[in-house]
Every structure is written in structure tokens, then in C-alpha cells.
C-alpha positions in Angstrom: 29.5 45.8 220.1 28.1 48.8 222.0 28.7 48.4 225.8 26.1 51.1 226.6 23.1 49.0 225.5 20.6 48.8 228.4 20.5 45.5 230.3 17.4 43.6 231.1 18.5 42.5 234.6 21.0 43.4 237.2 24.4 41.9 236.7 26.2 40.1 239.6 28.4 42.3 241.8 32.1 41.9 242.4 31.3 40.6 246.0 28.8 38.1 244.8 30.9 36.9 241.9 34.1 36.3 243.9 32.6 35.6 247.3 34.3 38.7 248.9 32.9 40.1 252.1 31.9 43.7 252.7 34.7 44.4 255.3 37.4 44.1 252.6 36.2 47.4 251.2 36.0 49.9 254.0 37.5 53.2 252.7 35.9 55.6 250.2 38.6 54.8 247.6 37.9 51.1 248.0 34.2 51.6 247.6 34.9 53.6 244.4 37.0 50.7 243.3 34.2 48.2 243.6 31.7 50.6 242.0 34.0 50.8 239.0 34.0 47.0 238.7 30.3 46.7 239.3 29.6 49.3 236.6 31.8 47.3 234.3 29.8 44.2 235.0 26.7 46.0 233.9 28.4 46.8 230.6 29.5 43.1 230.3 26.0 41.9 230.9 24.7 44.3 228.2 27.4 43.0 225.9 26.4 39.4 226.6 22.8 40.2 225.8 23.9 41.5 222.5 26.2 38.6 221.8 23.4 36.1 222.4 20.9 38.0 220.1 20.0 36.6 216.8 17.4 37.5 214.2 16.8 33.8 213.8 14.2 32.9 216.5 15.5 29.4 217.3 19.1 30.6 217.5 18.1 33.5 219.6 16.2 31.3 222.1 18.8 28.6 222.4 21.7 31.1 222.7 20.0 32.9 225.6 19.1 29.7 227.4 22.1 29.4 229.7 22.7 33.1 229.9 19.2 33.6 231.3 19.8 30.8 233.8 22.2 33.1 235.6 25.8 32.5 236.7 28.3 34.3 238.9 30.3 35.8 236.0 33.6 34.9 237.8 35.7 35.2 234.6 34.5 38.7 233.5 34.7 39.9 237.1 38.4 38.9 237.3 39.1 40.7 234.0 37.5 43.9 235.2 39.1 43.6 238.7 42.6 43.1 237.3 42.0 45.9 234.8 42.1 48.2 237.8 45.9 47.8 237.7 45.8 49.8 234.4 43.2 52.2 233.0 40.2 50.3 234.4 37.1 49.4 232.4 38.0 50.4 228.9 35.9 49.4 225.9 38.6 46.8 225.0 38.4 45.3 228.5 34.7 45.0 228.3 34.9 43.3 224.9 37.5 40.9 226.2 35.3 40.1 229.2 32.3 39.5 227.0 34.2 37.3 224.6 35.6 35.2 227.5 32.3 34.7 229.2 30.7 33.8 225.8 33.4 31.2 225.3 32.6 29.8 228.8 28.9 29.6 228.0 29.6 27.9 224.7 31.8 25.3 226.5 28.9 24.5 228.9 26.6 23.5 226.0 29.2 21.0 224.8 30.3 19.8 228.2 26.7 18.9 229.2 26.2 16.9 226.1 29.4 14.9 226.5 28.9 14.4 230.3 25.1 13.7 229.8 24.5 16.2 232.6 20.8 16.6 233.4 21.0 20.0 235.1 22.9 23.2 234.6 22.5 26.3 236.8 19.3 24.9 238.3 17.5 24.3 235.0 17.5 21.3 232.7 20.6 21.2 230.6 20.3 22.6 227.1 20.6 19.1 225.5 17.7 17.9 227.7 15.5 20.8 226.5 16.5 21.0 222.9 18.3 17.8 222.1 22.0 17.0 221.6 22.3 18.3 218.0 20.8 21.7 218.8 22.9 22.1 222.0 26.1 21.3 220.1 25.3 23.7 217.3 24.4 26.4 219.8 27.8 25.9 221.5 29.4 26.2 218.0 27.5 29.4 217.3 28.6 31.0 220.6 32.2 30.0 220.0 31.9 31.8 216.6 30.4 34.9 218.2 33.2 35.0 220.8 35.7 35.0 218.0 33.9 37.8 216.2 34.0 39.9 219.3 37.7 39.1 219.9 38.5 40.1 216.3 37.9 43.7 217.4 40.9 43.4 219.8 43.4 42.8 217.0 45.9 40.0 216.4 46.8 39.6 220.1 43.2 39.1 221.0 42.6 36.6 218.2 45.7 34.6 219.3 44.5 34.7 222.9 41.1 33.3 221.9 42.6 30.6 219.6 45.1 29.4 222.2 42.5 29.2 224.9 40.0 27.4 222.6 42.8 24.9 221.8 43.4 24.2 225.4 39.7 23.8 226.1 39.5 21.2 223.3 42.6 19.4 224.5 41.2 19.2 228.0 37.9 17.7 226.8 39.7 15.3 224.5 42.0 14.0 227.3 39.0 13.8 229.7 37.1 11.8 227.1 39.9 9.3 226.3 41.1 9.0 229.9 44.7 8.4 231.0 46.9 6.3 228.9 48.8 3.2 230.3 51.9 5.2 231.1 50.0 8.2 232.6 49.6 8.8 236.3 45.8 9.1 236.7 46.0 11.9 239.3 48.4 13.9 237.2 46.3 13.3 234.1 43.2 14.5 235.9 44.9 17.7 237.2 46.0 18.5 233.7 42.5 18.1 232.4 41.3 20.6 235.0 44.1 23.0 234.1 43.1 22.8 230.4 39.3 22.8 230.8 38.9 25.3 233.7 42.2 26.8 234.6 43.1 28.0 231.0 39.9 30.1 230.6 40.2 31.7 234.0 43.9 32.4 233.3 42.9 34.1 230.0 40.3 36.2 231.9 43.0 37.3 234.3 45.6 38.0 231.6 43.0 40.0 229.5 42.6 42.4 232.4 46.3 43.3 232.0 46.5 43.1 228.2 43.6 45.4 227.4 43.7 48.0 230.2 47.2 49.3 229.6 48.5 47.8 232.8 52.2 46.9 233.2 52.8 43.8 231.0 55.2 42.6 233.7 52.1 41.4 235.6 50.9 39.0 232.9 52.7 35.9 234.1 51.7 36.5 237.7 48.0 36.9 237.0 47.9 34.1 234.5 49.5 31.7 236.9 47.0 32.9 239.6 44.0 32.3 237.3 45.1 28.8 236.3 45.9 27.6 239.8 42.7 29.1 241.3 40.7 27.5 238.5 42.1 24.1 239.4 41.4 24.7 243.1 37.8 25.7 242.2 37.2 22.4 240.3 38.8 20.3 243.1 36.5 21.9 245.6 33.6 21.1 243.2 34.7 17.4 243.4 34.1 17.6 247.2 30.9 19.5 246.9 29.6 16.9 244.4 29.5 14.5 247.4 27.4 16.9 249.6 23.8 15.9 250.4 21.3 16.8 247.7 19.5 19.2 250.0 22.6 21.4 250.1 22.9 21.9 246.3 20.2 23.2 244.1 19.0 20.8 241.4 21.8 18.3 241.9 22.1 14.7 243.2 24.8 13.8 245.7 27.5 11.9 243.9 26.2 12.9 240.5 29.6 13.0 238.9 30.4 9.5 240.1 27.1 8.3 238.9 27.9 9.8 235.5 31.1 7.9 235.4 33.4 10.9 236.0 36.5 9.8 238.0 36.8 12.8 240.3 39.8 13.3 242.6 38.2 11.7 245.7 37.7 8.6 243.7 41.2 8.6 242.2 42.6 9.1 245.7 40.5 6.2 247.0 41.8 4.0 244.2 45.4 4.8 245.3 44.6 3.9 248.9 42.7 0.7 247.9 45.9 -0.9 246.7 47.1 -1.3 250.3 44.0 -0.7 252.5 41.2 -3.3 252.7 38.7 -0.7 254.0 39.4 1.6 251.0 39.1 -1.4 248.7 35.7 -2.3 250.2 34.4 1.2 249.8 35.7 1.3 246.2 33.8 -1.9 245.4 30.6 -0.4 247.0 30.9 2.7 244.8 31.5 0.7 241.7 28.4 -1.4 242.5 26.0 1.0 244.1 26.8 4.5 242.7 28.4 4.3 239.2 25.8 4.2 236.5 23.1 4.1 239.1 19.6 4.6 237.6 17.4 7.5 238.6 15.3 5.4 240.9 18.3 4.2 242.9 19.7 7.6 244.0 17.5 7.7 247.1 18.3 4.1 248.1 20.2 3.3 251.3 23.1 1.6 249.5 23.6 4.6 247.1 23.4 7.2 249.9 25.5 5.2 252.3 28.3 4.7 249.7 28.4 8.4 248.8 28.4 9.5 252.4 31.2 7.1 253.2 33.4 8.6 250.5 32.5 12.1 251.6 33.8 11.3 255.1 36.8 9.3 253.9 40.5 10.4 254.0 40.5 10.3 250.2 38.1 13.3 250.2 40.1 15.0 253.0 43.2 14.6 250.8 41.3 16.2 247.9 40.5 19.2 250.1 44.2 19.5 251.0 45.2 19.4 247.3 42.7 22.2 246.6 44.1 24.3 249.5 47.6 23.8 248.1 46.6 25.0 244.7 44.8 28.0 246.1 47.9 28.9 248.2 50.1 28.6 245.2 47.7 30.9 243.3 48.1 33.5 246.1 51.9 33.1 246.1 51.9 33.9 242.3 50.5 37.4 243.1 53.7 38.4 244.8 54.9 40.7 241.9 51.6 42.7 242.0 51.6 46.0 243.9 50.1 45.9 247.3 46.5 47.3 247.3 42.9 46.5 246.6 43.4 44.3 243.6 45.9 42.1 245.3 43.8 41.8 248.4 40.6 41.1 246.5 42.4 38.3 244.5 43.8 36.8 247.6 40.4 36.8 249.3 38.9 35.2 246.2 41.4 32.3 246.3 40.6 31.8 250.0 36.9 31.9 249.4 37.2 29.2 246.7 38.4 26.6 249.2 36.1 27.7 252.0 33.2 26.5 249.9 33.8 22.9 250.9 33.7 23.5 254.6 
């Protein structure tokens, strides 16, 4: 992979990827810092273009489909940001970032098939456009390409990729089968989020240390940060799923519930329903009016009313509180890192994650 390949479009910036405001970077040295990360993102975008390319016309088209739809590039941004603790944007750091984002893209093709998601990044999901078989095979192809890129990073990189892929698969398996009779549903759900989302963000964070020559003593700290902030991110997404459709591009309020996904607000509601008649009544409304609702029912008063009631319920407020706790634990994990721009940027990212639900 040659990171200097010209890119067809501008890559996201550090600020756009992590939701970090301008005021955090006020001094000349801090501006040079973000320029280094932004320049690295351009190299990553070029690497992603190359990773998606195929001489086979169909494979080339389907591989580029979700890449072309955009994305914030949160994972590669974290890798490049944390690499500033070491030698910065080295070739190995760029390759690791490209491999991780390619793995993420591959997982989206598979997730959307399994979740029957109609939309991804504001466009029809790949399986809607190309069919389930092509979407699954495209995901497989991208996983293979991620592995080829990681092979250039040596045994440590290969192990990193394999262990992350294993956790992604375990998370999807446990989400698909659901909690077993002896499992606590909330604990099961959080573990699924840790495996499906937290593991890859943790890998992105650890890669920034592993391939930049940074002090290996920071590995556990940034890995814990990545996993916890990833869980917080998904919990906030559970809350955002209940937001009115006009607030979210291409999505329907309560779409996860409609697809049969037991998000944390619903799990919290189920817990409350055991001793609260109001919660039990709302749970019954959601089961009747929202779950498996057909397309022509999502604008109906019963559907909209049930979703809105859950959005305002204490079960959703409790979900926000859990997300805040995970984000706070992510920040606490950064304590071993030296004070400076990297630590402040990561802290602000964790704060911005939970601010999305306000």
C-alpha cells in the first residue's frame, strides 16, 4: 500500500471526526498537532481508496459503496491522534488505521444483512441495493483485504486483527442468539456492545501506540478508553434511535425497536415493568404498536405516541446515565497518559459522545 496515492475527496478532519471544538486547539503547537492528524487522515483516505479497488468491476463497485457514502472515520482518527504520543503518522500507523477502518466497513455490510437495516449513512443499505449474497460476500472480501494490509505489520499486527475479528464475531453471535436463561439481559447487552463496537475502537486506540513507537505502558490505558467510549457511543445511539425522524437523516424514529432489536431503553423498561403498572402498559404498547410495525404504520399516531413515550420515560433517562458513566470511566482510564493535547482531545471526545443525546 502506498499512502501517497492522491485522494478523490477531502478526508474528514480531526475536529469533525471526534466532535472537538476549535477552542481546544489555540496555540501554534496545538494547531501543528491537528494538522499532523488531518494530514494523516488524507493518507488514510488514500489507503482506503486503494483497499477498495479491484480489477473486477462488480467487486470494485460494491466494495466502494459504503466508503463513498461517507463516514466520520472515528477509528482511524483515534489511531492517528494517539500516535502523536510516539513518532506520529508513520507508514505503519497509516496501514493500521486503513486496516481497522476496512474491518469496520466490512462489518457494516454483514450487520445490515443480519439486522435487515434499510439505510446506512443516508443511502440504501448494500443488501437493499445488491442483495444479501453480494453484500455478505463484499463484507468477506473487505475482511480479507484488511488482513492483507495488516500482514505488512508483522505477527503482532496479524494477532491484533485476528483477536479483534474474533470479538466482532462473538458479539454478533451473542446478539443473534440473545441472552440465555441464566444471563442478565442488561449485562448480556453491554457485553455485546463491548464486543461489536468497543473492541474495534479499542484496537484503533491501541494501534496508535503499537505502531508509532510510543511507550507501551500506555497500551492498557488507551485500550480501556477505546472500549468504554465505544460502549458509551452505542448507548447514546440507543437514545438517538428514539429521536423524531426529522432529526436524523434517512432513519425512522424507533427503527431499532421496529427491527426487533432490544436496545437498552427497552431492557430498562422491562425491568421497571415488573413492579410498575405504567411501565408495563408502555411495554405492551411498544410490543403491539412498534415491534415489527410495517412501513405504512410508522407515521401512525399509535406508533409515534409509543416511541415518544419511551423517549421521555425514565428508562431512557437511565440509559443516558449509563452512557455518561461509561464515558466517565473512559476518561478515568486516561490517567496514566501524560498531560497534553492528546489527553485533552481524548477527554473532549468522550464528553462529546454523550452530548449527542441532549
